[in-house]
N, C-alpha and C positions, 0 to 999 in steps of 0.2 A: 543568532542563527534561526531560532524558532520563529521570531517575528518575520524574518525574511521568507521562511518556508510558508508561513500563513499568508503572506502577501501574494506569493506566487501559487497559492492554493494547493500545496502539497501536504498541508496539515489543515484539518477542519474539525470543528467541535460542534456538538449539538446536545440538546437536552430533551429527554422524553419523560412524560409523566403517565404512569399507568395506575389503574385502580386494582392493585393487588398488593400483597405483602412481599417483603424481601425474600423470605424463605420459599414462598410459592414460586416466585420468579426464578430464583437460583436453581431450584430443582427442575423446573421446566426448561431452563436454558441448558443445564447439564445434559438433559435428554436429547438436545439438538446439537450438541458440540462434542466432537471426538476429542478426548483428553490427550494432549501431546504438547511437547515443547515446540514453540514456533520460532524461537530466536536464533537457533543455530543455522549455519550455512547449508547443511545437508538435511534439514528437518523435513523437507517435503519431496525428497527425491523419488520415493516409490509410492507416494500417497495416491496417485491416480490409478494404481492397481488395486486399491482397497475396495471392498464391496459395501462399505458403509453408505447409508442413505443420508447421513447428516451433511448439511451444507457448510458447516464451519468446523474449524479445528483450533484448539487452544486450551486455555485454562480458565476455569470458573471457580470462584470462591464466594464466601458469604458476603465479602465486602466489595467485590468487583470481578472483572473479567479481563482477559486479554485474548482476543480471537482474530482469526483471519479466514477468508473464504478458502475452502478446500479446492485443490486442483482436480480437474476431471478431464478425461479425454475429450477432444474436439471442442473445448470451451476456450473462449478468448479471454481467459483470466490471467493475463500476463503480469499485472501488477501484484505486488505483495503488500497491499495496504493492511496495516494492523490496527485494530480497534481496541483501545483500552478504555474501560469504563469503571466508574465507581457507583455504588448503589447507596441510596439514602432514603429513609422513610420519613415522610412528613405527614403526620396524622394517619389516615387510612390509605394514603397514596404512596407510590414508589417513584422516586425521581432518579433517573439514570442519566448521568453526565458522561458523555462519550467523546473521546478524542480519536480521530483517525489520522494515521501518519503513514504515508507511502514512501518517505525518504528514510533510508537506513544507512548504516556504516559502509555497506558494500558499495553503495552508489557513490559515496565520497571517494573510495578507492578508484572506481571506474572513471568518474569525471576527472579526478586528479591525473590518472594515466592518460586520458584523452588530451587534457590540457598540455601535459609535458610532450606528448607525441606531436601535436599540431604546432606547438611553440618551436620545437627543434626543427620540424619540417620547414616552417616559414623562415626561420633563421638561415637554414641551408639554402632555400630557394632564393631569398632576397640577397644572400651573399653571392650566389652564382649569377643572378640577374645583373648586379652592379659590377661584375668583373668585366674585363676587357673583351674576352672571347666567349661571350655567353651564347649558347645555342638553345636555351630553354624557351619553348613557346610560351606566349603570354597567357594562353588559356589554362595552363597547368596550375598556377596559383589560384585562379578563379574557380577551377573545378574542385580543388582541394578545399577552398573556402566554403563552397556550396556543400561539399561532403561533410565538413565540420558542423555546419548548421544542422544537417540531418542527424548526425551522430549525437549531438546534444539535444536536438528538438524532439526526436522520436521517443526516447526514454522519458523526457519530461511530460509529454502529452499522454503517454501510457500511464504514468504514475498519477497524473491529475485526473484522468478518467477513472482510475482505480479508486481514488478517494471519493469521487462523486457517486460511483456505482455502489461502493461499500456503504455509504451514508444512506442511499435509497434502500438498499437491501436490509440494513439493520433497522431502520424505521419501520419498514413493513414487517420484518421478522419478529420484532419485539411484540407488536400487537397481535400477530398471528399466534405466537407461542402462548400468550396469555389467553386468547380466545379459545384456543384448542384445549388448554389445560382446564379452563372453566367448563367447557362442554363435556369433558370426560367425567366430571363429578356427578 
């Protein structure tokens, strides 16, 4: 399943090398991330009412992190792309391997329910079309087919854009965090 999600670009990985130590980076990242559990279904219900200035929410440890972008009012941050990263020191440099995943278990449930709904609908429609006294217009199955394409396509493109945007934000944010922490010294 993971290979399929990588092919359709709902999972992406990248690596970043920074001129800093692991402890400096984790302390700087903790200052830019609000600590909270991000895996539960209701984890971000009221976060847009928070007055925090941090852009990310999640957990940061000495060995890695698990973060996502914080929701704010009037932002088009629909996707819930989650970035998981592990930190490794190589000499005097820090290597950050990050994996961004926009597909979660809730989407499996949603797509499964959509598949069942449209499958049942098409069985009923095609059963009534081939009956003797069918009064169903021909445009109804076509309209529902177009509707199904939108119902599957829109969430896919939102998740794909969320992965791409999260990757850009993290690459920029990692360098910004380190440059800011070094300038404060």
